[in-house]
C-alpha positions as CSV (number, residue, x, y, z in Angstrom):
1,M,86.8,135.2,114.3
2,E,84.1,132.8,115.4
3,S,82.5,133.5,118.7
4,T,83.6,131.1,121.5
5,E,80.0,130.4,122.2
6,S,79.3,128.8,118.9
7,S,82.2,126.5,119.3
8,Y,80.7,124.9,122.5
9,V,78.3,122.3,121.4
10,S,76.9,119.8,123.9
11,S,78.0,117.5,126.6
12,P,75.3,115.9,128.7
13,E,77.7,113.8,130.8
14,A,81.1,115.4,130.4
15,A,81.1,117.1,133.7
16,R,79.8,114.2,135.7
17,K,82.0,111.5,134.0
18,R,85.3,113.3,134.6
19,S,87.8,112.2,137.2
20,P,90.2,115.0,138.2
21,P,93.4,115.1,136.1
22,P,96.5,113.8,137.9
23,P,98.7,116.7,138.9
24,K,101.4,117.1,136.2
25,S,103.1,120.1,137.7
26,P,106.9,119.9,137.4
27,T,107.4,120.6,141.1
28,S,105.1,120.7,144.1
29,E,106.5,124.2,144.7
30,N,105.1,125.4,141.4
31,A,101.8,123.7,142.1
32,E,101.3,125.8,145.2
33,K,102.5,129.1,143.8
34,P,99.6,131.5,142.8
35,T,99.3,131.8,139.1
36,Y,96.6,132.5,136.6
37,V,95.1,131.6,133.2
38,R,93.1,133.9,130.9
39,F,90.7,132.8,128.2
40,L,87.9,134.1,126.0
41,V,84.2,133.7,126.4
42,S,81.4,135.2,124.3
43,N,79.4,137.9,125.8
44,A,76.3,135.7,125.9
45,A,78.1,132.8,127.5
46,A,79.6,135.2,130.1
47,G,76.2,135.7,131.5
48,S,75.7,132.0,132.3
49,V,79.2,131.9,134.0
50,I,78.2,134.9,136.2
51,G,74.7,133.6,137.0
52,K,71.8,135.5,138.5
53,G,73.2,138.2,140.7
54,G,76.6,136.6,140.5
55,S,75.4,133.3,142.0
56,T,77.2,130.9,139.6
57,I,80.6,132.7,139.7
58,T,80.4,132.8,143.5
59,E,79.6,129.0,143.7
60,F,82.4,128.2,141.3
61,Q,84.9,130.3,143.3
62,S,83.9,128.5,146.6
63,K,84.0,125.0,145.0
64,S,87.4,125.5,143.4
65,G,89.2,127.9,145.7
66,A,90.3,129.9,142.7
67,R,89.4,133.6,142.0
68,I,87.4,134.2,138.8
69,Q,87.2,137.7,137.2
70,L,85.6,138.8,134.0
71,S,86.3,141.8,131.9
72,R,83.2,144.1,131.8
73,S,80.4,143.6,129.2
74,H,81.9,146.2,126.7
75,E,85.5,145.2,127.2
76,F,86.6,142.7,124.6
77,F,89.8,141.1,123.5
78,P,91.0,143.2,120.5
79,G,89.7,141.9,117.2
80,T,87.0,139.8,118.8
81,S,83.6,140.4,120.4
82,D,84.6,138.1,123.3
83,R,85.2,138.9,126.9
84,I,88.1,137.8,129.0
85,I,87.9,135.5,132.0
86,M,90.9,135.4,134.4
87,V,91.1,132.5,136.9
88,S,93.8,132.8,139.5
89,G,95.1,130.7,142.4
90,A,97.1,127.5,142.8
91,I,97.3,125.3,139.6
92,D,94.9,122.6,140.9
93,D,92.3,125.2,142.0
94,I,92.5,126.9,138.6
95,L,92.0,123.6,136.8
96,K,89.0,122.9,139.0
97,A,87.5,126.3,138.2
98,V,88.2,126.0,134.5
99,E,86.5,122.6,134.5
100,L,83.4,124.0,136.2
101,I,83.3,126.9,133.7
102,L,83.8,124.8,130.5
103,A,81.4,122.2,131.7
104,K,78.8,124.9,132.4
105,L,79.2,126.3,128.8
106,L,78.9,122.8,127.4
107,D,75.7,122.2,129.4
108,E,74.2,125.5,128.3
109,L,74.3,124.4,124.6
110,N,73.4,120.8,125.4
111,I,69.8,121.3,124.3
112,K,70.9,122.0,120.7
113,D,72.6,118.7,120.0
114,N,71.7,115.3,121.4
115,D,74.5,113.4,119.8
116,D,76.0,110.9,122.2
117,S,79.6,111.3,121.3
118,E,81.6,113.7,123.5
119,P,82.0,116.9,121.6
120,R,85.3,118.5,120.6
121,T,85.1,122.2,121.4
122,K,87.5,125.1,121.3
123,V,88.8,127.2,124.2
124,R,91.1,130.2,123.4
125,L,93.7,131.1,126.0
126,I,95.4,134.5,126.1
127,V,99.2,134.1,126.5
128,S,101.7,137.0,126.3
129,N,104.0,136.9,123.3
130,S,107.0,136.6,125.5
131,S,105.7,133.4,127.1
132,C,104.6,131.7,123.9
133,G,108.2,130.7,123.1
134,S,108.3,128.4,126.2
135,I,105.1,126.6,125.1
136,I,106.4,126.1,121.5
137,G,109.8,124.9,122.7
138,K,112.9,124.4,120.5
139,G,111.8,123.4,117.0
140,G,108.2,123.0,118.3
141,A,109.2,120.1,120.6
142,T,107.3,121.3,123.6
143,I,104.0,122.0,121.9
144,K,104.3,118.6,120.1
145,S,104.7,116.8,123.4
146,F,101.7,118.7,124.8
147,I,99.6,117.7,121.9
148,E,100.6,114.0,122.3
149,G,100.2,114.1,126.1
150,S,96.8,115.7,126.0
151,Q,95.4,114.4,122.7
152,A,94.0,118.0,122.2
153,G,94.8,120.2,119.2
154,I,96.9,123.2,120.2
155,K,97.4,126.2,117.9
156,I,99.1,129.5,118.6
157,S,97.9,132.5,116.6
158,P,100.5,134.6,114.7
159,Q,101.2,137.9,116.3
160,D,98.4,140.3,115.4
161,N,99.9,143.5,114.0
162,N,96.6,145.2,113.5
163,F,96.6,146.3,117.1
164,Y,99.5,148.5,118.1
165,G,101.0,147.5,121.4
166,L,99.0,144.2,121.7
167,N,101.5,141.8,123.3
168,D,99.2,138.8,123.6
169,R,98.4,135.9,121.4
170,L,95.6,133.3,121.4
171,V,96.4,129.7,122.1
172,T,93.4,127.6,120.8
173,V,92.9,124.3,122.5
174,T,90.5,121.9,120.7
175,G,89.3,118.7,122.1
176,T,86.9,117.1,124.6
177,L,86.6,118.6,128.0
178,D,89.1,116.0,129.4
179,E,91.6,116.7,126.6
180,Q,91.3,120.4,127.0
181,L,91.9,120.3,130.7
182,R,95.0,118.0,130.3
183,A,96.4,120.5,127.7
184,I,95.7,123.5,129.9
185,D,97.4,121.7,132.8
186,L,100.5,121.1,130.7
187,I,100.5,124.6,129.3
188,L,100.0,126.2,132.7
189,S,102.6,124.1,134.4
190,K,105.1,125.2,131.8
191,L,104.1,128.9,132.1
192,C,104.6,128.7,135.9
193,E,108.3,128.0,135.4
194,D,108.6,131.6,134.0
195,P,108.8,134.1,136.9
196,H,107.7,136.9,134.6
197,Y,104.4,135.1,133.8
198,S,103.2,135.0,137.4
199,Q,104.2,138.6,138.0
200,A,101.9,139.7,135.2
201,M,98.9,138.3,137.2
202,H,98.4,141.7,138.9
203,A,98.6,143.8,135.7
204,P,95.2,144.9,134.6
205,F,93.8,143.8,131.2
206,S,95.6,146.5,129.2
207,Y,93.0,146.4,126.4
208,A,90.1,146.3,128.9
209,A,90.9,148.6,131.7
210,T,89.0,146.9,134.5
211,Y,90.4,149.0,137.4
212,N,89.9,152.3,139.0
213,S,92.0,154.7,137.0
214,M,92.1,157.2,139.9
215,S,94.2,154.9,142.0
216,Y,97.1,155.7,139.7
217,A,98.0,159.3,140.3
218,P,101.8,159.8,140.0
219,N,102.8,163.4,139.3
220,G,99.2,164.5,139.8
221,A,98.2,162.6,136.6
222,G,94.9,161.6,138.2
223,V,93.6,165.1,138.6
224,K,90.5,165.7,136.5
225,F,89.6,169.1,135.0
226,P,86.2,169.0,133.4
227,N,85.9,171.1,130.2
228,H,82.6,172.9,130.8
229,K,82.6,174.2,127.2
230,E,82.4,170.7,125.8
231,D,80.2,169.0,128.4
232,H,77.7,167.9,125.8
233,S,80.3,165.7,124.1
234,N,82.0,164.7,127.3
235,S,85.6,165.8,127.6
236,I,88.1,165.8,130.4
237,T,91.7,167.1,130.5
238,I,94.3,165.3,132.7
239,G,97.8,166.3,133.4
240,V,100.8,164.1,132.4
241,S,104.3,165.1,133.4
242,D,106.4,166.3,130.4
243,E,108.9,163.4,130.9
244,H,106.2,160.8,130.5
245,I,104.4,162.2,127.5
246,G,106.7,160.1,125.2
247,L,105.4,156.9,126.8
248,V,101.8,158.0,126.1
249,L,102.6,158.8,122.5
250,G,104.8,155.8,121.8
251,R,107.2,155.4,118.9
252,G,105.7,157.1,115.9
253,G,102.5,157.8,117.9
254,R,101.7,154.1,118.2
255,N,100.6,154.0,121.8
256,I,98.2,156.9,121.5
257,M,96.7,155.4,118.3
258,E,96.2,152.1,120.1
259,I,94.6,153.8,123.1
260,S,92.3,155.7,120.8
261,Q,91.4,152.6,118.8
262,V,90.7,150.4,121.8
263,S,88.8,153.0,123.8
264,G,87.0,154.8,120.9
265,A,88.0,158.2,122.5
266,R,89.7,161.2,120.7
267,I,92.9,162.2,122.5
268,K,94.8,165.5,122.1
269,I,98.1,166.3,123.7
270,S,99.0,170.0,124.2
271,D,102.1,171.4,122.5
272,R,105.5,171.5,124.1
273,G,105.6,174.2,126.8
274,D,101.7,174.3,127.0
275,F,101.2,173.1,130.6
276,M,98.4,172.8,133.1
277,S,98.5,176.0,135.0
278,G,101.0,176.0,137.8
279,T,102.6,172.7,136.8
280,T,105.0,171.2,134.3
281,D,102.3,168.7,133.3
282,R,101.2,168.6,129.6
283,K,97.5,168.7,129.0
284,V,95.9,165.5,127.6
285,T,92.3,166.1,126.5
286,I,90.1,163.1,126.1
287,T,86.8,163.4,124.3
288,G,84.1,160.8,123.7
289,S,81.5,158.8,125.6
290,Q,81.9,158.5,129.4
291,R,82.9,154.9,128.9
292,A,85.5,155.7,126.1
293,I,86.9,158.5,128.3
294,H,87.2,156.3,131.3
295,Q,88.9,153.5,129.3
296,A,91.4,155.9,127.6
297,E,92.2,157.6,130.8
298,S,92.8,154.3,132.5
299,M,95.2,153.1,129.8
300,I,97.1,156.4,129.8
301,L,97.5,156.4,133.5
302,Q,98.6,152.8,133.5
303,K,101.4,153.6,131.1
304,V,102.5,156.4,133.4
305,A,102.2,154.3,136.5
306,N,104.4,151.5,134.9
307,A,107.1,154.1,134.2
308,S,106.9,155.5,137.7
309,E,107.4,152.1,139.3
């Protein structure tokens, strides 16, 4: 997959010429409701969005009123080497923040191309599989109307079966900055109509666990027991209650394979009846680098936390 960075070419005037898009939200009520959009950015481009000591991201947040979060430098969308940016807030604030971010990425690559025509670039949005249907519409009617209304190209990736448990698809929006923002406005306004979409705002990036795993500790699952024997290769054992082991394994072992693939850690679950001493929690031993262990542990505990809710 091409990196997002290479698809941003140049735009000397794009940011300055733009007038804000007219609000197209279906109802003023939806326009005010907090929602979010997630899209990909190359690791190199992420640095320019963050700025020195976080100065750029802080400035963009105060100018737009939206919250901007990035996955960490080693946490990529599966199958790519791109990081995830999540922008949350009211629709108009989100659009302002997205405009600032995309204009910044265009400006960064401005030096490489002095062509006067406004460039057509790509931005890849992450949309859950269940929400893609509402963007496509019956017989593709909705996506066609969005393409006509924005003049941007909009393509939805097929579901990627290479990654077990990956429930998100990429929606690629191609066009000038204006066209992209009009398309994102239309897409986001549509997604806002789905109550499940906004609820997912507080879920962590499941493939990039950017949260403190220890805050999820149902059934004592957050208790760490270092394995001193294997300290050199980094290993921890956590307890997961017997009733939740099935969720960690997944059908045919899918979940555990996905967690292992995404994190890079090795995961071993104790046999039935082999519990952490004094509990009915099965032993889940995670081995690998500190980072791999942390990510695998976070993903396991998130699966357990979802069930406990």
